[in-house]
C-alpha positions as CSV (number, residue, x, y, z in Angstrom):
1,M,121.6,104.7,121.2
2,S,120.1,105.1,124.6
3,D,120.0,101.3,125.2
4,L,123.8,101.2,124.6
5,K,124.5,103.7,127.4
6,K,124.6,100.7,129.8
7,F,128.0,99.9,128.4
8,E,129.5,103.2,129.4
9,I,132.1,103.3,132.2
10,P,132.3,106.8,133.7
11,G,135.6,108.4,133.0
12,H,136.7,105.6,130.7
13,V,134.2,104.5,128.1
14,T,131.7,106.9,126.5
15,L,129.2,106.3,123.7
16,A,129.1,109.2,121.1
17,D,127.9,110.2,117.7
18,G,130.8,109.9,115.2
19,N,131.2,111.2,111.7
20,G,128.3,110.4,109.3
21,G,126.1,109.8,112.3
22,L,127.8,106.5,113.0
23,S,128.1,105.4,116.7
24,K,131.5,105.2,118.3
25,L,133.1,104.4,121.7
26,L,135.6,106.9,123.2
27,I,138.0,105.2,125.5
28,E,140.4,106.8,128.0
29,T,142.9,105.1,130.3
30,E,145.8,106.3,132.4
31,W,148.2,105.8,129.4
32,S,146.2,106.4,126.3
33,T,143.0,107.3,124.4
34,A,141.2,105.3,121.7
35,E,138.2,105.4,119.5
36,I,136.2,102.5,118.1
37,Y,133.3,102.8,115.6
38,L,130.6,100.1,115.8
39,H,130.5,100.2,112.0
40,G,133.0,97.5,111.2
41,A,134.2,97.3,114.8
42,H,136.7,99.7,113.4
43,V,139.5,101.1,115.7
44,T,140.1,104.5,114.2
45,H,142.3,106.1,116.9
46,F,144.9,105.0,119.4
47,Q,147.3,107.5,121.0
48,K,149.6,107.2,124.0
49,K,149.5,110.4,126.1
50,G,152.4,112.6,125.1
51,E,152.9,110.9,121.7
52,A,151.7,111.3,118.2
53,P,148.8,109.1,117.2
54,L,149.8,105.6,116.4
55,L,147.1,105.0,113.8
56,F,146.5,106.9,110.5
57,L,143.0,108.0,109.5
58,S,142.5,109.6,106.1
59,E,140.9,113.0,106.2
60,A,139.0,112.0,103.0
61,S,137.5,108.9,104.6
62,E,133.8,108.5,103.8
63,F,131.9,107.7,107.0
64,H,129.0,105.9,105.4
65,A,127.0,102.9,106.7
66,E,127.6,101.0,103.4
67,K,131.3,101.8,103.0
68,P,134.4,100.9,104.9
69,I,136.3,103.6,106.8
70,R,139.7,104.4,105.3
71,G,142.5,104.1,107.9
72,G,142.7,102.9,111.4
73,I,142.3,99.1,111.7
74,P,139.8,97.6,109.2
75,I,138.8,93.9,109.9
76,I,139.3,91.7,106.8
77,F,137.0,88.7,106.9
78,P,136.1,86.2,105.4
79,W,138.2,86.9,102.3
80,F,141.2,89.1,101.5
81,G,141.3,91.2,98.3
82,P,138.7,91.6,95.6
83,R,135.8,89.1,94.8
84,E,133.8,89.6,91.7
85,G,130.3,91.0,92.6
86,L,131.2,91.1,96.3
87,P,132.8,93.7,98.6
88,S,136.6,93.8,98.5
89,H,138.1,92.3,101.7
90,G,134.9,90.8,102.8
91,F,131.8,92.1,104.6
92,A,133.0,92.4,108.3
93,R,134.2,96.0,107.9
94,N,130.9,97.1,106.3
95,V,128.4,96.0,109.0
96,E,127.5,97.4,112.4
97,W,128.8,95.2,115.2
98,D,127.1,94.7,118.6
99,I,128.7,95.6,121.9
100,K,128.9,92.5,124.1
101,E,130.8,93.8,127.1
102,T,132.9,96.7,128.4
103,T,135.2,96.1,131.3
104,Q,137.9,98.1,133.2
105,L,140.6,95.6,134.1
106,A,142.4,95.5,137.5
107,D,145.5,97.1,136.0
108,G,143.5,100.1,134.7
109,A,143.3,99.0,131.0
110,V,139.9,98.9,129.3
111,R,138.6,95.9,127.4
112,I,135.8,96.2,124.8
113,C,134.2,93.0,123.4
114,L,132.2,93.3,120.2
115,R,130.3,90.7,118.2
116,M,129.5,90.6,114.5
117,P,125.8,90.1,113.6
118,A,125.0,86.4,113.0
119,V,126.7,85.0,109.9
120,E,125.9,81.5,108.6
121,F,128.3,78.9,110.1
122,H,130.4,81.6,111.8
123,D,130.5,83.1,115.3
124,V,132.8,86.2,115.2
125,E,133.9,88.3,118.2
126,Y,136.5,91.1,118.5
127,I,138.2,92.0,121.7
128,V,140.0,95.4,121.9
129,T,142.1,96.1,125.0
130,V,143.3,99.7,125.5
131,G,146.1,100.5,127.9
132,D,149.8,101.2,127.5
133,T,149.5,99.1,124.4
134,L,146.7,98.3,121.9
135,A,145.8,94.6,122.0
136,L,143.4,93.1,119.5
137,E,141.9,89.6,119.3
138,L,139.7,88.4,116.4
139,L,137.9,85.1,117.2
140,V,136.1,83.1,114.5
141,G,134.2,80.0,115.5
142,N,133.0,77.4,113.0
143,T,129.4,76.7,114.1
144,G,128.6,74.6,111.0
145,E,128.8,70.9,110.5
146,K,131.5,71.0,107.8
147,E,135.1,72.3,107.6
148,A,135.2,76.0,107.0
149,S,137.8,77.9,104.9
150,F,138.3,81.7,105.3
151,E,140.9,84.5,105.5
152,T,141.4,87.0,108.3
153,C,143.5,90.1,108.5
154,L,143.8,93.2,110.7
155,H,144.6,95.8,108.1
156,T,146.5,98.3,110.3
157,Y,147.3,101.8,109.0
158,F,150.1,103.4,111.0
159,Q,150.8,107.1,111.3
160,I,154.4,107.9,110.4
161,G,156.4,111.1,110.2
162,S,157.4,110.7,106.5
163,I,157.6,107.6,104.3
164,D,161.2,108.6,103.4
165,D,162.2,108.3,107.1
166,V,160.9,104.8,108.0
167,S,162.2,101.3,107.7
168,I,160.6,97.9,108.5
169,T,162.5,95.1,110.3
170,G,161.6,91.5,111.1
171,L,160.9,90.1,107.6
172,K,164.4,89.2,106.3
173,D,164.6,85.8,104.7
174,T,160.8,85.6,104.4
175,G,159.2,84.7,101.1
176,Y,156.6,87.0,99.7
177,F,154.3,87.7,96.7
178,D,154.8,91.1,95.2
179,K,151.3,92.2,93.9
180,V,152.7,95.2,92.1
181,K,155.3,93.2,90.1
182,E,153.1,90.1,90.1
183,T,156.0,87.8,91.1
184,G,157.3,86.0,94.1
185,A,160.6,86.8,95.9
186,L,162.6,86.3,99.0
187,E,163.1,89.3,101.3
188,T,166.8,90.0,101.5
189,A,166.7,93.4,103.4
190,S,167.2,93.5,107.1
191,A,165.5,97.0,107.0
192,I,162.9,97.5,104.3
193,R,162.7,101.0,102.9
194,I,159.6,102.2,100.9
195,E,160.6,104.0,97.6
196,G,157.5,103.4,95.5
197,E,154.2,101.5,95.5
198,V,154.4,98.5,97.8
199,D,151.9,95.7,98.1
200,R,153.5,92.5,99.4
201,V,152.1,89.5,101.1
202,Y,154.8,87.8,103.3
203,F,154.0,84.1,103.9
204,D,154.7,81.6,106.7
205,T,155.9,84.2,109.2
206,T,155.0,84.5,112.8
207,A,157.7,87.1,113.5
208,A,157.2,90.4,115.2
209,V,157.7,93.4,112.9
210,E,159.0,96.8,113.9
211,I,158.6,100.2,112.2
212,I,161.6,102.5,112.8
213,D,160.4,106.1,112.4
214,T,163.4,108.5,112.7
215,K,161.3,111.6,112.0
216,I,158.9,111.1,114.8
217,G,161.6,109.4,116.8
218,R,159.8,106.2,117.8
219,K,159.7,102.5,117.2
220,I,156.4,100.8,116.6
221,R,156.4,97.1,117.4
222,I,153.7,94.7,116.0
223,E,153.6,91.4,117.8
224,K,151.2,88.7,116.8
225,S,150.0,85.1,117.3
226,G,147.6,82.9,115.3
227,S,148.9,84.7,112.2
228,A,151.0,83.2,109.4
229,S,150.9,86.2,107.0
230,T,152.2,89.8,107.1
231,V,151.1,92.3,104.5
232,V,153.1,95.6,103.8
233,W,151.2,98.2,101.8
234,N,151.7,101.8,100.7
235,P,149.7,103.0,97.6
236,W,152.3,105.7,96.6
237,I,151.4,108.5,94.1
238,A,149.1,107.1,91.3
239,K,146.9,104.9,93.5
240,S,146.5,107.6,96.1
241,K,145.1,110.0,93.5
242,A,142.8,107.2,92.2
243,M,141.2,106.6,95.6
244,A,138.2,109.0,96.3
245,D,138.5,108.4,100.1
246,F,142.2,109.0,100.3
247,G,144.2,112.3,100.1
248,D,146.5,112.7,97.1
249,D,149.6,113.2,99.4
250,E,148.5,111.1,102.4
251,Y,150.8,108.2,101.3
252,L,153.6,110.2,102.7
253,Q,152.3,109.9,106.3
254,M,151.0,106.3,106.4
255,L,152.2,102.7,106.2
256,C,150.2,99.5,106.5
257,V,151.7,96.5,108.3
258,E,148.9,94.0,108.4
259,S,148.7,90.7,110.4
260,G,146.6,87.8,109.4
261,N,146.1,84.6,107.4
262,V,145.6,85.2,103.7
263,T,145.9,83.4,100.3
264,K,148.0,80.3,100.8
265,N,147.9,80.8,104.6
266,K,144.1,80.9,104.7
267,I,142.5,79.1,107.7
268,I,140.9,75.7,107.4
269,L,138.8,75.2,110.5
270,P,137.0,72.0,111.6
271,P,133.4,72.1,112.9
272,G,133.2,73.3,116.6
273,E,136.7,74.9,116.5
274,C,137.7,78.5,116.9
275,A,140.6,80.4,115.2
276,V,142.1,83.3,117.2
277,L,144.2,86.1,115.7
278,K,146.0,88.2,118.2
279,V,147.9,91.4,117.6
280,E,149.5,93.8,120.1
281,V,150.9,97.1,119.1
282,S,153.3,99.1,121.3
283,S,155.7,102.0,120.9
284,V,158.8,103.4,122.5
285,E,161.1,106.4,121.8
286,L,164.1,105.8,119.7
287,A,167.3,105.8,121.7
């Protein structure tokens, strides 16, 4: 770890030993604190000062070099969902990323640039900017000689007061595939409420999404670009109990709203081109 100390910024970026002996970066700014594990380039914590944490992290998460962290913001690449004989949601969240650069910006925010170890035909970088908001950029370049096809997603777990007291706006009139019911549908609700297991992929949408949390008393806004898919997920009771790295009742305090390009919105990238997925998460008190 000593050779990574050069990336520290006194008072703002500190390298530390995390759970399971995994290395992490601790970030502090005027507005907020954050935590990034090098394993999976995984943002596990973001909290504005004076607020509840914005990201949910399971207390049962297994911090292991060969397993993904449960909660925070897993990076999904190069595929979404299960693949027979291969890790679910790809391999990006299961490898240790390299630190490329750490910078304190002129406005006081801190920018961390990470790079995934070399992958055949792909150059992958991840830029995390911590300030009054949390800004994320996943950059995938096609270094091969042929067209590349892949999926990307930032699988963000949000901390909420209670699943009974939240609603999601921004997806009305958007078509989606319901993975629980295994059927397609059109979203008719202006404000989506969660009343059971939800696993929906919304297609062809670039809209910002907001989580209205009346128990905590805040609105979380998820803005994105370079993304045509939004995924909404909550495992509810049975699946929570079936997951070894997730608490039986933790579904009550979390909600995933994920931004990316999956299934029919997968990316087709010509040689020499780069696909950029940007997500910015902010929060304000409810009026």
